[in-house]
C-alpha positions in Angstrom: -16.3 -22.2 34.8 -18.6 -23.7 37.5 -17.0 -27.1 37.4 -13.4 -25.7 37.7 -14.2 -23.3 40.6 -16.4 -25.6 42.8 -14.5 -28.9 42.9 -13.7 -28.8 46.6 -17.1 -27.4 47.6 -20.3 -29.4 47.7 -22.1 -27.6 44.9 -24.6 -28.6 42.3 -25.8 -26.9 39.2 -28.8 -28.3 37.3 -29.9 -27.1 33.9 -31.9 -28.4 31.0 -31.4 -27.8 27.3 -32.5 -29.0 23.9 -29.0 -28.2 22.5 -27.6 -31.6 21.5 -24.2 -30.0 20.9 -23.6 -30.2 24.6 -23.8 -34.0 24.5 -20.1 -34.3 24.4 -17.9 -36.3 26.7 -15.1 -33.7 26.3 -17.4 -31.1 28.0 -19.2 -33.3 30.6 -18.4 -36.5 32.4 -20.8 -39.5 31.9 -22.2 -39.0 35.5 -23.2 -35.5 34.6 -25.5 -36.4 31.7 -29.1 -37.4 32.2 -31.9 -37.9 29.7 -35.6 -37.5 30.4 -38.3 -39.6 28.9 -42.1 -39.5 29.3 -43.7 -42.8 30.0 -46.6 -43.3 27.6 -47.8 -46.7 28.7 -48.5 -45.6 32.2 -49.5 -42.2 33.4 -47.1 -39.9 31.4 -44.6 -39.6 34.2 -41.1 -38.2 33.4 -38.3 -40.7 34.0 -34.6 -39.9 34.4 -32.1 -42.1 32.6 -28.5 -41.8 33.6 -25.8 -42.1 31.0 -23.7 -44.1 33.5 -26.4 -46.8 33.5 -26.3 -47.3 29.8 -23.9 -50.0 28.8 -21.3 -49.6 26.0 -20.5 -46.0 26.5 -16.8 -45.3 26.0 -14.8 -42.1 26.2 -14.8 -42.0 22.5 -18.5 -42.5 22.0 -20.2 -39.7 20.1 -23.1 -39.2 22.5 -24.8 -36.5 20.3 -24.8 -38.7 17.2 -26.1 -41.8 19.1 -28.8 -39.6 20.7 -30.0 -38.3 17.4 -30.1 -41.8 16.0 -32.4 -42.7 19.0 -30.0 -45.1 20.7 -31.0 -43.9 24.2 -34.7 -44.2 23.6 -35.0 -40.4 23.8 -36.1 -39.4 20.4 -35.6 -35.8 19.3 -38.0 -35.9 16.3 -41.8 -36.3 16.1 -41.5 -39.2 13.6 -39.2 -41.1 15.9 -41.5 -40.3 18.9 -44.4 -41.9 17.1 -42.2 -45.0 16.4 -41.2 -45.0 20.1 -44.8 -45.1 21.2 -45.8 -47.7 18.7 -42.9 -50.0 19.5 -43.2 -49.5 23.2 -39.6 -48.4 23.9 -40.2 -48.0 27.6 -37.8 -49.6 30.1 
């Protein structure tokens, strides 16, 4: 509703969610999806990762499935988070 009514106006809506069902390129464009990640090696800052900066994303890519597999280095489970810390997945 927001995207359809505000196309000609300079408007911006920012929200955050843990609902991975919204990671769908049929709902949002690639430039509308961002991931956050805490840096563990430094001082626990939160970094933004733009989906548009990740190579290999196609219109048919299942973003939710890839995210849940840990493809974007944003791990949704505690076990994967531990692996992330141990393996130093920090760009």
